[in-house]
N, C-alpha and C positions, 0 to 999 in steps of 0.2 A: 696546625691544630689537629689533635687526634682524640678519639674516644678512649677513655681509660676504664670506664665502668658502665655497665648496663644493669639496671634493676627493673624487674618485671613483677607485677603483683596483680593477681586476679584477671589474667588474660588467657582464655581458652584452657589448655591443660596445665597452666601455671597459676597456682593459687596459694594463698597464705591465710592460715587461721590463727595467727598469733603465736604459733609454736614452731620451734626450729629456726632455721636461718632463712632470711628473705632470699629469693632467687636472685643471685648476683653474679654477673660475669665480669671477671677482671681480665682486661684485654692487654695484649702485647703490641709493641710497635710493628711486629712482623705479621705473618698470616695467622689468623685465629681460626682453628678448626673446631667444628662442632661434630662430634662423632658419637654414634649410637645406633641401635637397631631401628628398623622402620617403625614409624608411628610412635616415636618416643618423645616428640615435641621439638625437634631441632628446627623444623620449618616455622613453628610458632614464634620462635625467637626472632627470625628474620622478618616475619609478618608484623611483629610488634614494632620493629624499626621502620618498616614501610608505613605503618600507620602514623608514627611520630613525624616522619619527614614529608609524607605525601598526602596525608588526610587533613589538609588545611582547614576545611570547613566541617569536618566530622561526617562527610557524606559516605565515606568508605566503611566506617565502623558500623557493625550490626550488633546491637545490644544483645540480641538473642543468641546469635551464633558465636560472638566473640567473648561473651562472659562465661565463666566456668559454670557448668551445670551443677557442680557440687556446692556452689555457694549462691544463695538467694540475695538479691539486692547488692551485689558486689559492685565496686567501682574499679574497673580496669585502670591500672596506673603504670606508666613507663617513665623511668628516670634515666637520663643519659648525661653522663659527666664527661666534659671535655677538658683537655689540657692544652693551653696555648704554648706552642713550641716553635713558632715561626714569627716573623715580624712584618708580615704583609699588611698593607693598609686596611683591608677589609676586616682583619682580625683585631687590629689595634682599635678600630672604631667600635667593633663589637664589644670588646672588653671595657672600653670607656663607657659605653652605654650600660653595660652590666654593673660597673662600679657606681654609676649614677643611680641605677635602680636600687642596689643594695643600700646605698647611703640614704635613700629616702625612707628607709624603715628604721624606726627608733629602736636603739639597742640599750640594754642595761649593763653591757660590759664592753671592754675594749677589744673584743674578738676581731681578728683580722678578716676582712671580707674574702669571699671565694675569689672574686675578680682580682684582688691584690695578690692572691696566691697563684694567679694565672689559671684558675679553674672556673668552669661554668657548669652549673647544675640545672639542667632543663627538665621540668616535670610536666608530663601530659596526663590528664585524668579524664575519663569518660563517665558520664552518668546519663540518666534518662533525659536530661535537659540538653545534652550535647557534649562538646569537647571544651576542656578548660586548660589553657597553657599558663605556666608560671615558671619562675626561677627561684631556686632555694636561696635563702639569705643566711649567712653564717651567724650562729649564736642567737637566733630568735625563734627557734622551734619552727612551727608551721606558719608563722605570720608572713604576710606578703606585702609587696609594695603596690604602688598605684598602677591601675590597668593601662593607662597610656604609656607608662614606662615599660611595662611588660610587652605591649604591642611593638613599641619602638625597638626593643632589644631582640624580639623574636623576628621581626622583619630583617634586621641586620644579620642575624644568625643564618637565615635562609640565603642572604646575599653572600655569606662567607663560606658556605658549605654546600656541596653537591652530594646527593644520595643516589646511588645506582643499585637497583635491585633487579637481579636476574633470577626469576623463579625456575625451578626444575621443569623441563618440558616445554618452556615457552619458546615459540618459534622466533626466529630473528625478525620476521615480519611484525609479529605482535610487539616485540621489544621496541622496534623503531616507531611504532605508533604510540608508545607510552612516554613516560618521563625521560627515558634515555635520549630520545630524539631532541627534546627541549634542552637537555644538558649539552649534547653535542653541538647544537645550534649556538648556545650561549658561549661555549668554549671557542668555536670558530669566530664568533663575533669579537671575543676578547683577543684572541691570538692574531686575527687578520683584520684588525680595526681599520687600518689605513686602506687596505685593499678593498674592504667592504664599503668604505666611504667613497672610494673612487668608483666602485661598481654601482653604487646608488646614484652617483652623479651621472654616470653613463646611461643608466636606466632612465633617469629623468629626461636627459637629452633625447634619447631614443623615443620616449613616450611623447615628448613635445613634437618631435618630427613627424611621428605617425599622425598625431592629431591635426597638425597644420597642413602637412603636405599630402597625406593620404585621405584622412577623414574630413578635412576642411571642405574641399569641393563637394564631397558627398553630402555633408550637412547643409550646405547652401542649396544644393539641388532639392533635397528633401523639404527644406523650409519653404522654398519657392512653390513646389508642387502642392504641398499641404496647405499653403496660404491661399491658393486659388479656391480651395474647397472650404477651408475653415479659417475665418478671418482672425480668430483669437490666437492663432499660432504665432508666438513671438520668437521662439528659439528651438532648434533641434540639435542634440548632441549625440554623437556616436562614441560610446565609451569603450576603449580597448581593454580587454581583460588580460592584463600582464601582471603576474604575481610580483610582489615586492621581493627584495633580495632575501629577507628573512624567511618568507614563505617558500622561496625556491630552495633554500638550504634545508628547510624542514621537510619538504616533500620530495627531495632528490632521491633517486633510486641508484642502486649499485649494479653495474653490469661488468661481468668478469669474463675474459676470454681465455680458455685453455685450448681444448681441441675445437671448441665452438663457443661463440659468444652468446651469453644468456644472462638474465637477471640473477642476482645472488640467490634468491629464494628457490631457483631451479637447480642450483648446484648441490653437491653432496654435503652431508653433515660436517665432514672434516673441513671443507673449504669454508662453509658458513661460520663454523666456530672459530676458525683461524682469522677470518675477516673481523669477527666480533672482537677478538683479543687485540687485533691491530687497531681498531677504533678506540678500545679502552686505553691502549697505550698512547694513542694520540691525545686523548683527554688527559692522561697522567702527565704527559710531557708539557702540555700547553695550558692547562687550567691554572687560573690564578686563585682558585678557591681550594679549600680543603675538600678531600674526597672520601666518601664512605662507600665501600663496596660490600654488598651482601649477595653472595652467589651460591645458589643451590646446585649441588652435584654437577660441577663443571666437567666431570669425566664422562658424562652421558654420551654414548654412541662413539666414544673415541677408543682407538687401539691403545694398548698399554704404552707402546712407544710414543704415541702422540700425547698421551697423558703426561709422560715424563717431560716432553718438550713444553707442554702447557704450564707445568709447575715452575719451570725456569722463568717463563714469561710473567707469571703471577708473582714470583719472588721479586722480580725487578720492579713491578708495579708497587709492591708493598714496601719497597726500600725508601720511598719518599717520606719525609718527616710529617707531611700533612695528609697521609693516606691511612685510613683504617680499613682493614679487610677481614671479613668473616666468610667462611666457607663451610657448607655442610658437605659431607662426602661419605661414601662407603668403599672407596678405592684406596688401597695402600700405595698405589703409584702416584697419587696426587699429593701425598704428604711430604712436606718440606723437611729437610734435615738441618736447616739453619738453627743455630742456638736460640734465636729470638722467636722462633715459631712457637705458638701456644696451642695445646691440645686440651679440649674441654669435652669430657665424656658425659653424655646426657642419658638418663634412663627414666623409666616410668614404672610406678608401682601398681599393685592390683586395683587401687582406687582410681587409676588414671591420672595420677599426679606426676607431672614432670619435675625432675630434680637434677641437680648437678652432682655427679658421682665423684669426679676428680678434675682438677685443673693443674697442669704442669707444663714446663717448657723444655725445649731442646730434645736431646737424645732420650732422656728418661721419659719424657712425655710421649715421644714417638713409640717407645716400647710399650707404654701403658695402653695406647689406643690400637696398635697394630695387631696385638694378639687376639682381641675379641672379634676381629674381622675374619678369622679363620677358625676351623674346627680342630686344627692341629697346631703344634708348637714349632714345627720345622719350617713350614712354608713362609711365615713372616720373617724368620731369621734369614732364609735364603734371599728373600726379596730385599731385605735391609742391606745385606752384604753384597748383593750382586747387581742391583739395578742402578748403581751410582755411576751413570755414564753422562757425558756432557753432550746434549743435543745440538749445541752450537758448532760442534766439530762435524767433519764430513765422513768420518768413519772411525772404526776402532781396530787397533792391533793388539792382540793378546800375546804376551811372551811369558816364558817360564819364570824369569827372575829379574831382580832389580838391575843387574849389570847389563842385561840385554838392552833395556831402555837407556841406560847411561851411555853405552857405546854409540847408540844412534844420536843421542843429544850432543855428545862430544864431537862426533864426526860432522854434524851439521854446523856446529859452532866453529870448528876449525876451518871448514870449507866455506863459511859464510853463506850457508844455505838452510837457515832455520825455517824458511817457508815450506820445506819438504815435510816438516813434522808439526808445524804450528796449527794446521787444520786437522790434525789427527789426534785421537786420544790413545796413547800407548799405555796399556795396563799390565804391570807385572803381577803374576798370579801366584808366585812362590810354590811352584810344584805343578806337575802335570795333572794330578787329581783335581786340584782346585781349578785349574785352567779348563778342564773338560766341563765341570759343573757350570762355571761362569759362561763359557761359550754356548752351551746348550740353552741356558736360561736366557741370555741376551738375545739369541736368535729367535726365541719364542715370543719375546715381547717387543722386538724392534720391527719397524715397518719393513715389509718385504715386497710391496707392490712395485711394479716396474718403474713408475715415475717418482716414487718416494722411498726407494730402498736405502737402508742405512747399512753399508757394508761392514762386515766383520772379517778380519784376516787373522789367522793363527800361525805364528812362527815358532817352530819347535827345534830343540836339539836333535841331531840324528844320533841317538843312542837308544838303549833298550826302552827307557821310559818314553822318550819322544816318539819312537816308532809305534809303540803300543797306543799312545794317545792319538796319533794320526790315524791308525787303523780303527780305533773306537769311533772317532768323530766322522770318519768317511764311510762307516757301515750304513746299511739300509735303514737303520733306526733313526740316526741323527742326520744323515744325508748331507754332510758338508762336502763340498766339491774339492778334490785334490787340485793342487796348483793355484786355482783361482780363489780358494778360501783357506786351504791348509797346505803348508809346506814345511820343509826343514832347511836348516842351514846348508845341507849337502847340495841343495839345488843351486847354490851360489858359489860352489867350489868346483874346481876342475878335477873331480875324482869320480865321475859317474862310471858305474860298472865295477867299482872297487868297494868292498865292504869295510868301511872304516868310520869310526865315530867322528862327527863334526859338530862342534859347539860354537857359540858366539865368538869366543876368543880366536878360533881358527880362521875367521874371516880376515884377521890382521896378517896371517901368514906365519909359517913356521920360523922364519928368521927373527921376527919380532919376539916371538915367544921364547926362542932360544936365548936371545940377548937378555930378556927379562929374567929367565930362570938362572942365568949365570950370576945375576945379582941377588936373586931370591930363590935359592934351590929348595927351600922348605915349602915353597908354594906348589910344588908338583905333586899331583895325586896319582897320575898314571901316564904312561907313554906307550903309544901303539904305533908300530911301524908296519907299513904295507909297501913292499917293493923298495925301489931305490930312492924314490922321491916323496912318498906320502908318509907323513908323520902326524900323529895327533898327540898334543900335549894337554892332558886334563889337569886343570887347576883345582885345588881345594877351595873351600869357601873363603878362608882368610886370604889365600892367594889371589882370588878374583877381586877382592876389595882393593888389594895393593895394586893389582894390574890396572884397574880403572884410573888410578892416579898416575901410574907410569905412562899410559898411552897419551895423557895430556901433553907430555913433553915431546911427542913424536912430530916429525915433519908432516905437513898437510897432505903430501902425496900418499902417505900410508893409509889415509882414510878414503881413498878413491873406491876401494871395494865396498865399503859401507854405503857410500853415496849411490853406487850402482844398485846395491841391494834395495835401498829405500825406494829408489826410482822404479825398480822392477815391481816392488810390492804395490806402489801407488797405481802402476799400470794394470796390475792384476785386479785391484779393487775398483778400477775404472774411475779414478779420481784425477 
């Protein structure tokens, strides 16, 4: 079950005077981003959801603070529409109750019920008298069914769906003291039912043993001594204070050991946020209920590289068919490039009214929202083009062209050593100019601390363009280190001390290239000879494409130089 639509009316900066469109969010199955300047009303959307899910008795709602000042006597209203897209028992029960509720309302037409369409329309309205929950009925306008059926359906909705709200700036300690703790507890109870049952049995046995063997003699002694003084004493009990299993889960704390052991709250922000995501992932994997996540500015206090890792985690969480995720953000690094990601741009006019400026999906939506985050048009383009790295890998190798990457792949396949490249992201840059830009950009956003460094290695042709790129990257401005971060193919050929071009194809050796050129003479672009034994054969672009197919037919022994090259690169990257 996922949320498809959220409608908000007369809540804080979101109000409606009967003109224009009602404030309506159309959500996507992926991550739904709320983007806009500070104080435009993004957080009010998530607070409205928090009210709907967590304000059972109307105690959180403040009529004065939560009603729009622009409208007198308004009734804040939130409508949340769900779509049933799974077949778990709790949702089947919910929609059976919803159908029963809708059927109780007399209709004048044969309109198909929302429940029969696998839809549930939950309406929450506040007034001076408190909170009022109901469910919309198809084809009857505002008429409602019996209150007992509303309460029955609402109770089951809460059983079928968890809501997790993580406000901006909330400490992990505050989070664990709120609803998140209860959700984690319930998921543990669902996932580890048999283990918890056994633990409760062990607790009962332990408790009985304490009472009989440890406290029993003490109770008898106290009863005897007190009885001498006060005749009315009939019984004395010593009650052990041992929390039940549920309480122990609820009040458990996290202790993490790195260089020293300490509670989670004493660790750095990065560790605490990572632990939080790990717990959210646990809930995602093991919850038997639908999940709604509302997360404000998850990028807070995180390095851009860590933000890119975080978005991969959030994308995985949002993949589940019973997960709805809304995120507010100001960071371009937290934006997902997946086609199902939805970008909702929010703004506020001079009257203080929050409105939706645009809603769109995928790459077009990403372009719409990323531009307003900057004062120029170049930065977002660079970020979009250059920050697409995979944080699940152990490092990045940048090469000039597609064939460099293909030679490595073919060599590892031929030698049955794909593990040498499986944990690396090898990125062809299609020219040294683009390679320099990508290398500098990635180095600026990726973690560089000793314990969390994400290594980048640059492998260049030894020709005029490659030597120029190496000198640029290793100068005092960009400060890439020679050998350990930047090198050329010449380092892997036995031609040190001789000035001769060395490209990726030269790693195979001149004999292989000569045999190839005897079959495809038009592939030759240049030939350079140095001394009796050193020859460089430069291939044109068409020739390189043909050569990649040619080498697939070679014996595995011809790929030994490439395997040694990759192993050397991994060693230099300390992987």
